C-alpha positions in Angstrom: -49.6 -34.3 -44.5 -46.3 -33.4 -42.9 -43.8 -31.3 -44.9 -40.2 -31.9 -44.2 -37.9 -29.1 -44.8 -34.1 -30.1 -45.3 -31.9 -27.5 -43.4 -28.5 -26.5 -44.5 -26.4 -26.0 -41.7 -22.9 -23.9 -42.4 -19.9 -25.3 -40.4 -17.1 -22.8 -40.1 -13.5 -23.7 -39.7 -12.6 -24.4 -36.1 -10.4 -21.4 -34.2 -8.7 -21.7 -31.0 -8.1 -18.4 -29.0 -6.4 -18.3 -25.6 -5.4 -16.2 -22.8 -2.5 -17.4 -20.5 -1.8 -16.7 -16.7 1.8 -17.3 -16.0 2.9 -19.2 -12.9 4.1 -17.4 -10.0 7.3 -18.8 -10.0 9.7 -21.2 -11.7 8.8 -23.9 -9.3 5.1 -23.0 -8.9 2.0 -25.0 -10.4 -0.6 -22.2 -10.4 -0.4 -21.0 -14.1 -3.5 -21.3 -16.5 -4.9 -21.5 -19.9 -8.3 -20.1 -20.9 -9.5 -21.4 -24.3 -11.9 -19.9 -26.4 -13.0 -22.3 -29.2 -15.3 -21.2 -32.3 -16.4 -23.2 -35.4 -16.6 -26.7 -35.9 -19.6 -28.7 -34.7 -19.8 -28.9 -30.8 -19.5 -30.3 -28.3 -15.8 -30.2 -28.1 -13.1 -32.5 -26.7 -10.2 -30.7 -25.4 -6.9 -32.6 -24.8 -3.7 -31.4 -23.0 -0.6 -33.5 -24.1 -2.8 -36.3 -25.2 -4.9 -36.3 -21.9 -8.3 -35.2 -21.9 -9.2 -32.1 -19.9 -12.6 -31.2 -18.3 -13.5 -28.0 -19.7 -12.1 -24.9 -21.3 -10.1 -24.0 -18.3 -6.7 -25.7 -18.2 -5.3 -25.0 -14.5 -2.6 -25.8 -12.0 0.2 -25.6 -14.7 3.9 -25.0 -14.3 5.9 -23.0 -16.7 6.4 -24.9 -20.0 4.9 -25.4 -23.5 1.7 -27.6 -23.6 0.1 -29.2 -26.9 -3.5 -28.4 -26.9 -5.8 -30.1 -29.4 -9.6 -29.5 -29.7 -11.8 -32.0 -31.4 -15.6 -31.4 -32.3 -18.3 -33.8 -32.9 -17.5 -34.6 -36.3 -13.9 -35.7 -35.4 -12.4 -32.6 -36.9 -9.6 -31.3 -35.1 -7.1 -28.0 -34.4 -4.0 -28.4 -32.5 -1.8 -25.5 -30.9 1.2 -25.4 -28.9 0.7 -22.8 -26.0 3.6 -21.7 -23.6 3.3 -20.9 -20.0 5.8 -18.7 -18.4 6.4 -17.5 -15.1 6.7 -14.2 -13.0 10.3 -13.5 -12.4 11.1 -12.2 -8.6 12.7 -9.0 -8.4 16.6 -9.5 -7.9 16.9 -6.9 -5.3 15.5 -6.5 -1.9 13.8 -3.7 0.0 13.7 -2.8 3.8 10.2 -2.4 5.3 9.4 -1.3 8.7 6.5 -3.0 9.9 4.6 -3.2 13.3 3.7 -5.7 15.7 1.3 -5.8 18.7 3.2 -4.5 21.5 1.6 -7.3 23.5 2.6 -10.1 21.5 -1.0 -11.3 20.4 -1.9 -11.8 16.7 -5.0 -10.0 16.8 -5.9 -7.6 14.0 -8.4 -5.6 16.0 -5.8 -4.9 18.5 -3.1 -4.2 15.5 -5.2 -1.4 14.2 -5.3 0.5 17.6 -1.7 1.4 17.1 -0.4 -0.4 20.3 2.5 -1.7 18.4 6.1 -1.9 18.2 8.5 -1.4 15.1 10.6 -4.3 13.4 12.6 -4.4 10.2 11.9 -6.9 7.4 12.8 -7.3 3.8 10.8 -8.2 0.8 11.6 -8.6 -3.0 11.3 -5.6 -5.0 9.8 -2.3 -3.6 6.4 -3.5 -2.2 4.6 -6.5 -0.8 1.2 -8.1 -1.3 -0.9 -11.3 -0.6 1.4 -14.4 -1.5 4.8 -12.5 -1.1 7.3 -13.2 1.4 8.6 -11.4 3.9 12.3 -12.1 5.5 14.0 -11.6 8.7 17.6 -11.3 8.1 19.7 -12.9 10.7 23.2 -11.8 11.7 25.8 -12.5 9.0 23.3 -12.2 6.0 23.4 -9.3 3.6 20.3 -10.1 1.6 17.0 -11.4 1.5 18.1 -13.5 -1.5 19.8 -16.0 0.6 16.5 -18.0 0.9 13.6 -18.7 3.2 14.1 -17.9 6.9 12.1 -20.0 9.2 9.9 -17.8 11.2 8.1 -20.9 13.0 9.8 -20.4 16.4 8.0 -17.3 16.9 4.3 -17.6 16.7 3.8 -14.0 17.7 4.5 -13.2 13.9 1.4 -14.4 12.6 0.1 -10.8 12.3 1.9 -7.7 11.1 0.8 -4.1 10.3 2.0 -2.1 7.4 0.2 0.8 5.7 -2.8 0.7 7.6 -3.1 -3.1 6.7 -3.0 -6.1 9.0 -1.4 -9.2 7.2 -1.6 -12.9 8.2 1.6 -14.8 7.7 2.5 -18.5 7.7 5.7 -20.0 9.5 7.8 -19.2 6.6 7.0 -15.6 6.0 4.2 -15.9 3.4 1.7 -13.6 3.3 -1.5 -15.7 3.5 -4.1 -12.6 4.3 -4.7 -9.0 4.4 -7.3 -6.7 6.4 -7.7 -2.9 6.0 -7.9 -1.5 9.4 -10.2 1.1 8.1 -11.2 4.8 8.9 -11.3 6.8 11.9 -14.8 7.9 12.8 -15.0 10.8 15.4 -18.3 12.4 15.9 -19.6 12.8 12.0 -15.8 13.1 10.9 -13.9 10.3 9.2 -10.2 10.7 9.4 -7.3 8.4 7.9 -5.7 6.6 10.5 -2.1 7.4 9.0 -0.1 10.3 7.8 0.0 10.7 4.0 2.6 8.6 1.9 1.6 9.6 -1.6 4.4 10.3 -4.2 2.1 11.5 -7.0 -0.9 14.0 -7.3 -4.4 12.8 -7.9 -4.0 13.2 -11.7 -1.0 10.8 -11.7 1.8 13.2 -12.2 4.8 12.9 -10.1 5.6 15.2 -7.0 9.6 16.2 -6.8 11.5 14.3 -4.1 13.9 16.2 -2.1 16.7 13.9 -1.7 19.5 16.3 -0.3 20.1 19.7 1.2 20.8 21.3 -2.0 17.5 20.3 -3.5 15.7 22.3 -1.0 17.1 25.4 -2.7 16.9 24.1 -5.9 13.2 23.4 -5.9 11.9 26.0 -3.6 8.3 26.9 -4.4 7.8 23.8 -6.4 5.3 21.0 -5.1 7.6 18.8 -3.4 8.2 15.9 -0.5 10.9 14.4 1.5 11.3 12.1 4.2 13.0 13.2 7.8 16.6 13.1 7.6 16.0 11.6 4.0 15.6 8.3 5.8 13.0 5.6 6.2 10.8 7.4 8.7 8.3 7.8 6.1 7.2 4.2 6.3 5.6 4.9 9.9 5.5 8.6 10.1 4.6 9.6 6.6 6.2 12.0 4.4 6.8 15.7 4.8 5.4 18.3 2.1 5.7 21.7 1.3 3.3 24.4 1.1 3.1 24.2 -2.8 2.3 20.7 -2.6 -0.6 21.1 -0.3 -1.9 24.3 -2.2 -1.4 22.6 -6.0 -4.5 22.7 -7.9 -3.4 18.9 -9.2 -4.8 18.0 -5.7 -2.3 16.0 -3.1 -5.4 14.1 -1.7 -6.7 10.8 -3.5 -10.1 10.7 -4.7 -12.5 10.7 -1.6 -10.2 12.6 0.9 -9.1 16.4 1.3 -6.6 18.2 3.4 -8.5 19.1 6.3 -9.3 22.9 7.1 -8.7 24.6 10.4 -12.3 24.5 11.0 -12.0 20.7 10.8 -9.4 20.4 13.2 -11.6 22.7 15.6 -14.3 20.5 15.2 -12.3 17.6 15.9 -10.8 18.9 19.2 -14.2 20.0 20.3 -15.1 16.3 20.3 -12.3 14.9 22.5 -11.3 15.6 25.8 -7.6 16.6 25.1 -5.2 16.5 22.2 -3.5 13.7 24.0 -6.3 11.0 23.3 -5.6 11.3 19.8 -1.6 10.7 20.3 -0.2 7.4 19.2 1.2 5.3 22.1 4.3 4.8 19.8 6.8 7.2 17.7 6.7 9.7 20.5 9.6 10.5 23.0 8.9 9.9 26.9 7.0 11.2 28.8 4.3 11.4 25.8 2.0 13.0 28.2 -1.7 11.7 28.0 -1.1 9.7 24.9 -4.2 7.0 24.6 -4.8 6.8 20.9 -8.4 6.2 22.0 -10.0 6.4 18.5 -6.9 4.9 16.5 -6.2 8.3 15.2 -2.6 7.6 15.7 -1.1 11.4 15.7 2.5 10.7 15.2 5.4 12.6 16.2 7.0 12.9 12.5 9.0 16.1 13.2 9.4 18.7 10.3 12.0 20.7 8.0 12.0 24.3 8.8 14.8 26.9 8.4 17.3 24.6 6.7 17.1 21.7 9.0 15.1 18.8 10.1 13.7 19.1 13.6 11.7 17.7 16.4 11.1 14.2 15.3 9.9 12.3 18.4 8.8 15.5 19.9 6.4 17.1 17.4 3.5 16.3 15.2 2.8 19.3 13.0 0.0 19.0 10.5 -0.8 21.2 7.4 -4.3 22.6 7.1 -5.7 23.9 3.9 -6.6 27.1 5.6 -4.8 30.3 4.6 -3.2 32.1 7.4 -4.1 35.9 7.8 -0.6 36.6 9.1 1.4 36.4 5.7 1.0 35.6 2.2 2.1 31.7 1.1 1.3 30.5 4.7 -1.4 28.1 6.1 -2.2 27.3 9.6 -0.4 24.4 10.8 -1.7 22.0 14.1 0.8 21.1 16.4 0.8 18.2 18.7 3.7 17.9 21.6 5.3 14.9 23.2 5.0 17.0 26.7 1.7 18.1 26.5 -2.0 17.4 26.0 -2.5 20.8 24.4 -2.9 21.1 20.6 -1.8 24.6 19.3 -1.8 26.4 15.9 1.1 28.0 14.0 2.1 28.8 10.4 4.8 27.8 8.0 7.8 29.8 8.1 8.8 32.0 5.2 12.5 32.1 4.7 15.1 30.8 2.0 13.8 27.4 2.6 10.3 25.8 2.2 8.8 24.5 5.3 7.7 20.7 5.0 5.1 19.2 7.4 3.1 15.7 7.4 -0.5 15.8 6.1 -3.4 14.0 7.7 -6.3 13.5 5.2 -10.2 13.9 6.2 -12.8 12.4 4.2 -14.8 14.4 1.7 
């Protein structure tokens, strides 16, 4: 004899939760709504503005208000109005010094070797990323907010390089792809291929920026950084840092990297035929003796700040080490590349009323 049990099913009230992804612009249709429905008796039927939607993800939405209704298997329903906003573009433009292949080809592998020439472009805000637009500003224009500039008459702009990334672009300056150029392997060492550009310590705390000559005296002995002549050379040559910054316990290097020791540089130079093979083929004044950039190391002629003045941009590339000098307290060894020689030498930071500021090249831990 079969025994039949009557099951009591408790149906809880229906409830809708949701997440919204904004559209990327006022005229873009890339916003979406993700629905999370509980209660009632599944399956659910979801409608948007009276039209049935397939699934809990509602995609390809422009900015606006949407009436969403969910009906369960008993024809009970709940409705909600959901607003989809849009990301507002920055109302200001920033200048960026980007690189193109010197040969004019659109090859990321070649782009990453450093055989490039520099150009000036603009973007909205203080950075750019995948999906953003770069602008070339023609004569007579004063802002990138004037509108999209057509790049299609110059196909060699298909690839550009900035901050050790190779970017792909369409005919209208829209960034469509990004590839990281990668680290430099020389022997058993892995080096970063560009000079350091950080403005914060590893713990996220700010480093003092030196914006004028009086700041050099005001912040003497305090961890600080600057850009040569307070200009934009940092974009291609990196920032200049003082002794207090490179020796700070807060750690100037991001996770996974460190400031190299003198021994690290000794090892590096022991694995190459000369310092010239490490020098970039750009950033240096003529004659740039022996420059090959054979390993994509990109040693740059960043210049430095010493004894109260900026010096030697285009002619010298002096890099901090983390090794204390035996010559004086509060001094470290500094590696020096030169535009007129393949020989690399060592010196130290100078002790005066002013801190010395040099670039930093990191090695992988």
